[in-house]
C-alpha positions as CSV (number, residue, x, y, z in Angstrom):
1,M,0.0,0.0,0.0
2,S,1.5,3.2,-1.1
3,E,-0.9,5.5,0.6
4,K,0.8,7.9,3.0
5,Y,-2.3,8.4,5.2
6,G,-5.1,6.1,6.0
7,P,-5.4,2.6,7.5
8,S,-2.8,0.0,6.9
9,R,-3.5,-3.4,5.4
10,G,-3.6,-5.0,8.8
11,E,-6.2,-2.5,10.0
12,H,-8.3,-3.4,7.0
13,W,-8.2,-7.1,7.9
14,F,-9.2,-6.1,11.5
15,R,-12.1,-4.2,10.2
16,V,-13.3,-7.1,8.0
17,A,-13.0,-9.4,11.0
18,A,-14.9,-6.9,13.3
19,G,-17.6,-6.5,10.6
20,L,-18.1,-10.3,10.4
21,V,-18.3,-10.5,14.2
22,I,-20.9,-7.8,14.3
23,L,-22.9,-9.5,11.5
24,G,-22.6,-12.8,13.4
25,G,-23.8,-11.2,16.6
26,V,-26.9,-9.7,14.8
27,G,-27.6,-13.0,13.3
28,V,-27.3,-14.9,16.6
29,G,-29.5,-12.3,18.3
30,L,-32.2,-12.6,15.7
31,S,-32.1,-16.4,15.7
32,I,-32.5,-16.5,19.5
33,H,-35.1,-13.8,20.0
34,G,-36.7,-13.8,16.5
35,F,-37.7,-10.8,14.4
36,T,-40.3,-9.1,16.5
37,G,-40.6,-5.8,14.6
38,G,-40.8,-2.4,16.0
39,P,-38.2,0.4,16.5
40,A,-35.8,-1.8,18.5
41,M,-35.5,-4.3,15.6
42,L,-35.0,-1.4,13.2
43,E,-32.2,-0.1,15.4
44,I,-30.5,-3.5,15.8
45,V,-30.8,-4.7,12.2
46,G,-30.4,-1.2,10.6
47,I,-27.5,0.1,12.7
48,G,-25.8,-3.1,13.6
49,G,-26.2,-4.8,10.3
50,G,-25.5,-1.6,8.4
51,L,-22.3,-1.0,10.3
52,G,-21.2,-4.6,9.8
53,L,-21.9,-4.6,6.1
54,F,-20.2,-1.2,5.7
55,L,-17.0,-2.4,7.4
56,V,-16.8,-5.7,5.4
57,I,-17.6,-4.1,2.1
58,S,-15.4,-1.0,2.4
59,S,-12.4,-2.7,3.8
60,G,-12.8,-5.7,1.6
61,R,-12.8,-3.5,-1.5
62,K,-9.6,-1.8,-0.4
63,L,-8.0,-5.2,0.2
64,W,-9.2,-6.6,-3.1
65,R,-7.8,-3.6,-5.0
66,G,-4.6,-3.8,-3.1
67,K,-4.6,-0.3,-1.7
């Protein structure tokens, strides 16, 4: 990676792993408690799932491109 500023390759791998852990936690929580609906589910799935997906996709793209 030739970028002077920004996260290193190791930090991108950490972000991918953290995103997968977050998505796994959301999945386990939904499988145990079920999808009940309401504002709490929107918060859990929207914020938790959105953050997990964002971390995996954004850092995965950087790693795939080699930057």
